[in-house]
mmCIF file of the N, C-alpha and C atoms, coordinates in Angstrom:
data_MODEL
# 
_entry.id   MODEL 
# 
loop_
_atom_site.group_PDB 
_atom_site.id 
_atom_site.type_symbol 
_atom_site.label_atom_id 
_atom_site.label_alt_id 
_atom_site.label_comp_id 
_atom_site.label_asym_id 
_atom_site.label_entity_id 
_atom_site.label_seq_id 
_atom_site.pdbx_PDB_ins_code 
_atom_site.Cartn_x 
_atom_site.Cartn_y 
_atom_site.Cartn_z 
_atom_site.occupancy 
_atom_site.B_iso_or_equiv 
_atom_site.pdbx_formal_charge 
_atom_site.auth_seq_id 
_atom_site.auth_comp_id 
_atom_site.auth_asym_id 
_atom_site.auth_atom_id 
_atom_site.pdbx_PDB_model_num 
ATOM 1   N N  . MET A 1 1  ? -25.961 -5.448  -2.549  1.00 0.00 ? 1  MET A N  1 
ATOM 2   C CA . MET A 1 1  ? -25.254 -4.418  -3.383  1.00 0.00 ? 1  MET A CA 1 
ATOM 3   C C  . MET A 1 1  ? -25.798 -3.159  -2.837  1.00 0.00 ? 1  MET A C  1 
ATOM 4   N N  . GLY A 1 2  ? -27.008 -2.921  -2.674  1.00 0.00 ? 2  GLY A N  1 
ATOM 5   C CA . GLY A 1 2  ? -27.552 -1.621  -2.143  1.00 0.00 ? 2  GLY A CA 1 
ATOM 6   C C  . GLY A 1 2  ? -27.036 -1.289  -0.844  1.00 0.00 ? 2  GLY A C  1 
ATOM 7   N N  . LEU A 1 3  ? -26.859 -2.324  0.029   1.00 0.00 ? 3  LEU A N  1 
ATOM 8   C CA . LEU A 1 3  ? -26.449 -2.054  1.412   1.00 0.00 ? 3  LEU A CA 1 
ATOM 9   C C  . LEU A 1 3  ? -24.999 -1.547  1.269   1.00 0.00 ? 3  LEU A C  1 
ATOM 10  N N  . THR A 1 4  ? -24.162 -2.235  0.402   1.00 0.00 ? 4  THR A N  1 
ATOM 11  C CA . THR A 1 4  ? -22.695 -1.738  0.433   1.00 0.00 ? 4  THR A CA 1 
ATOM 12  C C  . THR A 1 4  ? -22.685 -0.249  -0.060  1.00 0.00 ? 4  THR A C  1 
ATOM 13  N N  . ILE A 1 5  ? -23.389 0.101   -1.035  1.00 0.00 ? 5  ILE A N  1 
ATOM 14  C CA . ILE A 1 5  ? -23.348 1.501   -1.468  1.00 0.00 ? 5  ILE A CA 1 
ATOM 15  C C  . ILE A 1 5  ? -23.932 2.451   -0.475  1.00 0.00 ? 5  ILE A C  1 
ATOM 16  N N  . TYR A 1 6  ? -25.013 2.049   0.160   1.00 0.00 ? 6  TYR A N  1 
ATOM 17  C CA . TYR A 1 6  ? -25.562 2.878   1.278   1.00 0.00 ? 6  TYR A CA 1 
ATOM 18  C C  . TYR A 1 6  ? -24.509 3.080   2.413   1.00 0.00 ? 6  TYR A C  1 
ATOM 19  N N  . LEU A 1 7  ? -23.827 2.050   2.845   1.00 0.00 ? 7  LEU A N  1 
ATOM 20  C CA . LEU A 1 7  ? -22.861 2.095   3.939   1.00 0.00 ? 7  LEU A CA 1 
ATOM 21  C C  . LEU A 1 7  ? -21.704 2.924   3.436   1.00 0.00 ? 7  LEU A C  1 
ATOM 22  N N  . GLY A 1 8  ? -21.288 2.770   2.205   1.00 0.00 ? 8  GLY A N  1 
ATOM 23  C CA . GLY A 1 8  ? -20.182 3.584   1.714   1.00 0.00 ? 8  GLY A CA 1 
ATOM 24  C C  . GLY A 1 8  ? -20.553 5.106   1.542   1.00 0.00 ? 8  GLY A C  1 
ATOM 25  N N  . SER A 1 9  ? -21.794 5.401   1.316   1.00 0.00 ? 9  SER A N  1 
ATOM 26  C CA . SER A 1 9  ? -22.162 6.858   1.274   1.00 0.00 ? 9  SER A CA 1 
ATOM 27  C C  . SER A 1 9  ? -22.213 7.446   2.649   1.00 0.00 ? 9  SER A C  1 
ATOM 28  N N  . LYS A 1 10 ? -22.649 6.670   3.581   1.00 0.00 ? 10 LYS A N  1 
ATOM 29  C CA . LYS A 1 10 ? -22.634 7.014   5.050   1.00 0.00 ? 10 LYS A CA 1 
ATOM 30  C C  . LYS A 1 10 ? -21.347 7.307   5.555   1.00 0.00 ? 10 LYS A C  1 
ATOM 31  N N  . LEU A 1 11 ? -20.422 6.353   5.154   1.00 0.00 ? 11 LEU A N  1 
ATOM 32  C CA . LEU A 1 11 ? -19.093 6.486   5.622   1.00 0.00 ? 11 LEU A CA 1 
ATOM 33  C C  . LEU A 1 11 ? -18.469 7.763   5.019   1.00 0.00 ? 11 LEU A C  1 
ATOM 34  N N  . GLY A 1 12 ? -18.666 8.024   3.765   1.00 0.00 ? 12 GLY A N  1 
ATOM 35  C CA . GLY A 1 12 ? -18.178 9.255   3.121   1.00 0.00 ? 12 GLY A CA 1 
ATOM 36  C C  . GLY A 1 12 ? -18.773 10.495  3.791   1.00 0.00 ? 12 GLY A C  1 
ATOM 37  N N  . GLU A 1 13 ? -19.981 10.460  4.198   1.00 0.00 ? 13 GLU A N  1 
ATOM 38  C CA . GLU A 1 13 ? -20.665 11.574  4.874   1.00 0.00 ? 13 GLU A CA 1 
ATOM 39  C C  . GLU A 1 13 ? -19.987 11.862  6.185   1.00 0.00 ? 13 GLU A C  1 
ATOM 40  N N  . TRP A 1 14 ? -19.776 10.781  6.909   1.00 0.00 ? 14 TRP A N  1 
ATOM 41  C CA . TRP A 1 14 ? -19.176 10.880  8.220   1.00 0.00 ? 14 TRP A CA 1 
ATOM 42  C C  . TRP A 1 14 ? -17.642 11.502  8.050   1.00 0.00 ? 14 TRP A C  1 
ATOM 43  N N  . LEU A 1 15 ? -16.929 10.968  7.162   1.00 0.00 ? 15 LEU A N  1 
ATOM 44  C CA . LEU A 1 15 ? -15.619 11.527  6.938   1.00 0.00 ? 15 LEU A CA 1 
ATOM 45  C C  . LEU A 1 15 ? -15.666 12.939  6.498   1.00 0.00 ? 15 LEU A C  1 
ATOM 46  N N  . ASP A 1 16 ? -16.547 13.325  5.736   1.00 0.00 ? 16 ASP A N  1 
ATOM 47  C CA . ASP A 1 16 ? -16.675 14.915  5.411   1.00 0.00 ? 16 ASP A CA 1 
ATOM 48  C C  . ASP A 1 16 ? -16.967 15.634  6.618   1.00 0.00 ? 16 ASP A C  1 
ATOM 49  N N  . VAL A 1 17 ? -17.792 15.108  7.513   1.00 0.00 ? 17 VAL A N  1 
ATOM 50  C CA . VAL A 1 17 ? -17.981 16.072  8.776   1.00 0.00 ? 17 VAL A CA 1 
ATOM 51  C C  . VAL A 1 17 ? -16.828 15.941  9.584   1.00 0.00 ? 17 VAL A C  1 
ATOM 52  N N  . LYS A 1 18 ? -16.190 14.724  9.779   1.00 0.00 ? 18 LYS A N  1 
ATOM 53  C CA . LYS A 1 18 ? -15.085 14.600  10.678  1.00 0.00 ? 18 LYS A CA 1 
ATOM 54  C C  . LYS A 1 18 ? -13.842 15.531  10.199  1.00 0.00 ? 18 LYS A C  1 
ATOM 55  N N  . PHE A 1 19 ? -13.710 15.557  8.937   1.00 0.00 ? 19 PHE A N  1 
ATOM 56  C CA . PHE A 1 19 ? -12.530 16.367  8.400   1.00 0.00 ? 19 PHE A CA 1 
ATOM 57  C C  . PHE A 1 19 ? -12.868 17.775  8.047   1.00 0.00 ? 19 PHE A C  1 
ATOM 58  N N  . ASN A 1 20 ? -14.287 18.139  8.203   1.00 0.00 ? 20 ASN A N  1 
ATOM 59  C CA . ASN A 1 20 ? -14.729 19.514  7.773   1.00 0.00 ? 20 ASN A CA 1 
ATOM 60  C C  . ASN A 1 20 ? -14.457 19.797  6.402   1.00 0.00 ? 20 ASN A C  1 
ATOM 61  N N  . ASN A 1 21 ? -14.885 18.899  5.591   1.00 0.00 ? 21 ASN A N  1 
ATOM 62  C CA . ASN A 1 21 ? -14.757 18.987  4.129   1.00 0.00 ? 21 ASN A CA 1 
ATOM 63  C C  . ASN A 1 21 ? -16.058 19.451  3.476   1.00 0.00 ? 21 ASN A C  1 
ATOM 64  N N  . THR A 1 22 ? -16.111 20.642  2.925   1.00 0.00 ? 22 THR A N  1 
ATOM 65  C CA . THR A 1 22 ? -17.437 21.288  2.367   1.00 0.00 ? 22 THR A CA 1 
ATOM 66  C C  . THR A 1 22 ? -17.606 20.743  0.884   1.00 0.00 ? 22 THR A C  1 
ATOM 67  N N  . ASP A 1 23 ? -16.631 20.170  0.242   1.00 0.00 ? 23 ASP A N  1 
ATOM 68  C CA . ASP A 1 23 ? -16.751 19.829  -1.061  1.00 0.00 ? 23 ASP A CA 1 
ATOM 69  C C  . ASP A 1 23 ? -17.375 18.395  -1.264  1.00 0.00 ? 23 ASP A C  1 
ATOM 70  N N  . GLN A 1 24 ? -17.598 17.826  -0.191  1.00 0.00 ? 24 GLN A N  1 
ATOM 71  C CA . GLN A 1 24 ? -18.192 16.414  -0.191  1.00 0.00 ? 24 GLN A CA 1 
ATOM 72  C C  . GLN A 1 24 ? -17.285 15.367  -0.976  1.00 0.00 ? 24 GLN A C  1 
ATOM 73  N N  . LEU A 1 25 ? -16.017 15.604  -0.896  1.00 0.00 ? 25 LEU A N  1 
ATOM 74  C CA . LEU A 1 25 ? -15.096 14.825  -1.558  1.00 0.00 ? 25 LEU A CA 1 
ATOM 75  C C  . LEU A 1 25 ? -15.127 13.396  -1.139  1.00 0.00 ? 25 LEU A C  1 
ATOM 76  N N  . TYR A 1 26 ? -15.064 13.199  0.213   1.00 0.00 ? 26 TYR A N  1 
ATOM 77  C CA . TYR A 1 26 ? -15.016 11.933  0.672   1.00 0.00 ? 26 TYR A CA 1 
ATOM 78  C C  . TYR A 1 26 ? -16.330 11.212  0.315   1.00 0.00 ? 26 TYR A C  1 
ATOM 79  N N  . TYR A 1 27 ? -17.427 11.857  0.418   1.00 0.00 ? 27 TYR A N  1 
ATOM 80  C CA . TYR A 1 27 ? -18.727 11.278  0.059   1.00 0.00 ? 27 TYR A CA 1 
ATOM 81  C C  . TYR A 1 27 ? -18.615 10.657  -1.340  1.00 0.00 ? 27 TYR A C  1 
ATOM 82  N N  . LYS A 1 28 ? -18.208 11.495  -2.257  1.00 0.00 ? 28 LYS A N  1 
ATOM 83  C CA . LYS A 1 28 ? -18.142 11.077  -3.656  1.00 0.00 ? 28 LYS A CA 1 
ATOM 84  C C  . LYS A 1 28 ? -17.168 9.937   -3.873  1.00 0.00 ? 28 LYS A C  1 
ATOM 85  N N  . VAL A 1 29 ? -16.055 10.132  -3.335  1.00 0.00 ? 29 VAL A N  1 
ATOM 86  C CA . VAL A 1 29 ? -14.994 9.010   -3.585  1.00 0.00 ? 29 VAL A CA 1 
ATOM 87  C C  . VAL A 1 29 ? -15.358 7.676   -3.004  1.00 0.00 ? 29 VAL A C  1 
ATOM 88  N N  . VAL A 1 30 ? -15.775 7.719   -1.755  1.00 0.00 ? 30 VAL A N  1 
ATOM 89  C CA . VAL A 1 30 ? -16.194 6.604   -0.989  1.00 0.00 ? 30 VAL A CA 1 
ATOM 90  C C  . VAL A 1 30 ? -17.309 5.807   -1.614  1.00 0.00 ? 30 VAL A C  1 
ATOM 91  N N  . THR A 1 31 ? -18.374 6.543   -2.035  1.00 0.00 ? 31 THR A N  1 
ATOM 92  C CA . THR A 1 31 ? -19.539 6.061   -2.711  1.00 0.00 ? 31 THR A CA 1 
ATOM 93  C C  . THR A 1 31 ? -19.151 5.442   -3.969  1.00 0.00 ? 31 THR A C  1 
ATOM 94  N N  . LEU A 1 32 ? -18.268 6.057   -4.754  1.00 0.00 ? 32 LEU A N  1 
ATOM 95  C CA . LEU A 1 32 ? -17.905 5.417   -6.054  1.00 0.00 ? 32 LEU A CA 1 
ATOM 96  C C  . LEU A 1 32 ? -17.168 4.215   -5.855  1.00 0.00 ? 32 LEU A C  1 
ATOM 97  N N  . ILE A 1 33 ? -16.325 4.159   -4.818  1.00 0.00 ? 33 ILE A N  1 
ATOM 98  C CA . ILE A 1 33 ? -15.518 2.969   -4.551  1.00 0.00 ? 33 ILE A CA 1 
ATOM 99  C C  . ILE A 1 33 ? -16.528 1.790   -4.170  1.00 0.00 ? 33 ILE A C  1 
ATOM 100 N N  . ALA A 1 34 ? -17.523 2.159   -3.357  1.00 0.00 ? 34 ALA A N  1 
ATOM 101 C CA . ALA A 1 34 ? -18.486 1.172   -2.975  1.00 0.00 ? 34 ALA A CA 1 
ATOM 102 C C  . ALA A 1 34 ? -19.283 0.678   -4.152  1.00 0.00 ? 34 ALA A C  1 
ATOM 103 N N  . VAL A 1 35 ? -19.514 1.556   -5.131  1.00 0.00 ? 35 VAL A N  1 
ATOM 104 C CA . VAL A 1 35 ? -20.276 1.108   -6.359  1.00 0.00 ? 35 VAL A CA 1 
ATOM 105 C C  . VAL A 1 35 ? -19.464 0.128   -7.117  1.00 0.00 ? 35 VAL A C  1 
ATOM 106 N N  . PHE A 1 36 ? -18.075 0.390   -7.276  1.00 0.00 ? 36 PHE A N  1 
ATOM 107 C CA . PHE A 1 36 ? -17.146 -0.489  -8.066  1.00 0.00 ? 36 PHE A CA 1 
ATOM 108 C C  . PHE A 1 36 ? -17.101 -1.816  -7.241  1.00 0.00 ? 36 PHE A C  1 
ATOM 109 N N  . VAL A 1 37 ? -16.945 -1.841  -5.891  1.00 0.00 ? 37 VAL A N  1 
ATOM 110 C CA . VAL A 1 37 ? -16.816 -2.967  -5.176  1.00 0.00 ? 37 VAL A CA 1 
ATOM 111 C C  . VAL A 1 37 ? -18.146 -3.956  -5.287  1.00 0.00 ? 37 VAL A C  1 
ATOM 112 N N  . SER A 1 38 ? -19.257 -3.162  -5.242  1.00 0.00 ? 38 SER A N  1 
ATOM 113 C CA . SER A 1 38 ? -20.565 -3.899  -5.435  1.00 0.00 ? 38 SER A CA 1 
ATOM 114 C C  . SER A 1 38 ? -20.666 -4.578  -6.737  1.00 0.00 ? 38 SER A C  1 
ATOM 115 N N  . MET A 1 39 ? -20.346 -3.840  -7.739  1.00 0.00 ? 39 MET A N  1 
ATOM 116 C CA . MET A 1 39 ? -20.400 -4.396  -9.132  1.00 0.00 ? 39 MET A CA 1 
ATOM 117 C C  . MET A 1 39 ? -19.419 -5.539  -9.341  1.00 0.00 ? 39 MET A C  1 
ATOM 118 N N  . GLY A 1 40 ? -18.145 -5.319  -8.822  1.00 0.00 ? 40 GLY A N  1 
ATOM 119 C CA . GLY A 1 40 ? -17.261 -6.468  -8.856  1.00 0.00 ? 40 GLY A CA 1 
ATOM 120 C C  . GLY A 1 40 ? -17.726 -7.644  -8.187  1.00 0.00 ? 40 GLY A C  1 
ATOM 121 N N  . SER A 1 41 ? -18.348 -7.501  -7.091  1.00 0.00 ? 41 SER A N  1 
ATOM 122 C CA . SER A 1 41 ? -18.916 -8.672  -6.302  1.00 0.00 ? 41 SER A CA 1 
ATOM 123 C C  . SER A 1 41 ? -19.871 -9.356  -7.129  1.00 0.00 ? 41 SER A C  1 
ATOM 124 N N  . VAL A 1 42 ? -20.966 -8.635  -7.705  1.00 0.00 ? 42 VAL A N  1 
ATOM 125 C CA . VAL A 1 42 ? -21.952 -9.342  -8.439  1.00 0.00 ? 42 VAL A CA 1 
ATOM 126 C C  . VAL A 1 42 ? -21.272 -9.973  -9.677  1.00 0.00 ? 42 VAL A C  1 
ATOM 127 N N  . ILE A 1 43 ? -20.409 -9.348  -10.472 1.00 0.00 ? 43 ILE A N  1 
ATOM 128 C CA . ILE A 1 43 ? -19.780 -10.005 -11.584 1.00 0.00 ? 43 ILE A CA 1 
ATOM 129 C C  . ILE A 1 43 ? -19.148 -11.149 -11.248 1.00 0.00 ? 43 ILE A C  1 
ATOM 130 N N  . PHE A 1 44 ? -18.386 -11.230 -10.091 1.00 0.00 ? 44 PHE A N  1 
ATOM 131 C CA . PHE A 1 44 ? -17.719 -12.415 -9.580  1.00 0.00 ? 44 PHE A CA 1 
ATOM 132 C C  . PHE A 1 44 ? -18.609 -13.499 -9.217  1.00 0.00 ? 44 PHE A C  1 
ATOM 133 N N  . GLN A 1 45 ? -19.650 -13.201 -8.599  1.00 0.00 ? 45 GLN A N  1 
ATOM 134 C CA . GLN A 1 45 ? -20.700 -14.317 -8.187  1.00 0.00 ? 45 GLN A CA 1 
ATOM 135 C C  . GLN A 1 45 ? -21.442 -14.785 -9.559  1.00 0.00 ? 45 GLN A C  1 
ATOM 136 N N  . VAL A 1 46 ? -21.761 -13.959 -10.500 1.00 0.00 ? 46 VAL A N  1 
ATOM 137 C CA . VAL A 1 46 ? -22.357 -14.451 -11.719 1.00 0.00 ? 46 VAL A CA 1 
ATOM 138 C C  . VAL A 1 46 ? -21.416 -15.389 -12.532 1.00 0.00 ? 46 VAL A C  1 
ATOM 139 N N  . LEU A 1 47 ? -20.061 -14.974 -12.564 1.00 0.00 ? 47 LEU A N  1 
ATOM 140 C CA . LEU A 1 47 ? -19.056 -15.874 -13.228 1.00 0.00 ? 47 LEU A CA 1 
ATOM 141 C C  . LEU A 1 47 ? -18.864 -17.210 -12.428 1.00 0.00 ? 47 LEU A C  1 
ATOM 142 N N  . LYS A 1 48 ? -18.910 -17.119 -11.167 1.00 0.00 ? 48 LYS A N  1 
ATOM 143 C CA . LYS A 1 48 ? -18.873 -18.307 -10.361 1.00 0.00 ? 48 LYS A CA 1 
ATOM 144 C C  . LYS A 1 48 ? -20.044 -19.132 -10.651 1.00 0.00 ? 48 LYS A C  1 
ATOM 145 N N  . LEU A 1 49 ? -21.186 -18.744 -10.710 1.00 0.00 ? 49 LEU A N  1 
ATOM 146 C CA . LEU A 1 49 ? -22.408 -19.462 -10.987 1.00 0.00 ? 49 LEU A CA 1 
ATOM 147 C C  . LEU A 1 49 ? -22.275 -20.025 -12.449 1.00 0.00 ? 49 LEU A C  1 
ATOM 148 N N  . THR A 1 50 ? -21.948 -19.272 -13.326 1.00 0.00 ? 50 THR A N  1 
ATOM 149 C CA . THR A 1 50 ? -21.762 -19.697 -14.712 1.00 0.00 ? 50 THR A CA 1 
ATOM 150 C C  . THR A 1 50 ? -20.872 -20.866 -14.925 1.00 0.00 ? 50 THR A C  1 
ATOM 151 N N  . ASN A 1 51 ? -19.580 -20.734 -14.277 1.00 0.00 ? 51 ASN A N  1 
ATOM 152 C CA . ASN A 1 51 ? -18.711 -21.791 -14.263 1.00 0.00 ? 51 ASN A CA 1 
ATOM 153 C C  . ASN A 1 51 ? -19.162 -23.086 -13.583 1.00 0.00 ? 51 ASN A C  1 
ATOM 154 N N  . LYS A 1 52 ? -19.896 -22.855 -12.471 1.00 0.00 ? 52 LYS A N  1 
ATOM 155 C CA . LYS A 1 52 ? -20.413 -24.087 -11.856 1.00 0.00 ? 52 LYS A CA 1 
ATOM 156 C C  . LYS A 1 52 ? -21.465 -24.809 -12.703 1.00 0.00 ? 52 LYS A C  1 
ATOM 157 N N  . ASP A 1 53 ? -22.258 -24.027 -13.352 1.00 0.00 ? 53 ASP A N  1 
ATOM 158 C CA . ASP A 1 53 ? -23.333 -24.626 -14.341 1.00 0.00 ? 53 ASP A CA 1 
ATOM 159 C C  . ASP A 1 53 ? -22.648 -25.314 -15.436 1.00 0.00 ? 53 ASP A C  1 
ATOM 160 N N  . SER A 1 54 ? -21.592 -24.777 -15.948 1.00 0.00 ? 54 SER A N  1 
ATOM 161 C CA . SER A 1 54 ? -20.936 -25.316 -17.231 1.00 0.00 ? 54 SER A CA 1 
ATOM 162 C C  . SER A 1 54 ? -20.177 -26.650 -16.879 1.00 0.00 ? 54 SER A C  1 
ATOM 163 N N  . ASP A 1 55 ? -19.811 -26.830 -15.503 1.00 0.00 ? 55 ASP A N  1 
ATOM 164 C CA . ASP A 1 55 ? -19.106 -28.061 -15.104 1.00 0.00 ? 55 ASP A CA 1 
ATOM 165 C C  . ASP A 1 55 ? -20.099 -29.257 -15.101 1.00 0.00 ? 55 ASP A C  1 
ATOM 166 N N  . ASP A 1 56 ? -21.326 -29.066 -14.900 1.00 0.00 ? 56 ASP A N  1 
ATOM 167 C CA . ASP A 1 56 ? -22.244 -30.183 -14.734 1.00 0.00 ? 56 ASP A CA 1 
ATOM 168 C C  . ASP A 1 56 ? -22.634 -30.907 -15.948 1.00 0.00 ? 56 ASP A C  1 
# 
């Protein structure tokens, strides 16, 4: 989870530098997307484990 968010922030920083964006818009948007993807992944894994345990 932390790695996904870190890589998302680094990608956003790189995009800001590449497109000469001083508002850090790409940094904020890509990091926020990375947070949602990470949270979704964790929720999906927990639900998968919960359903697996209830089938036993």
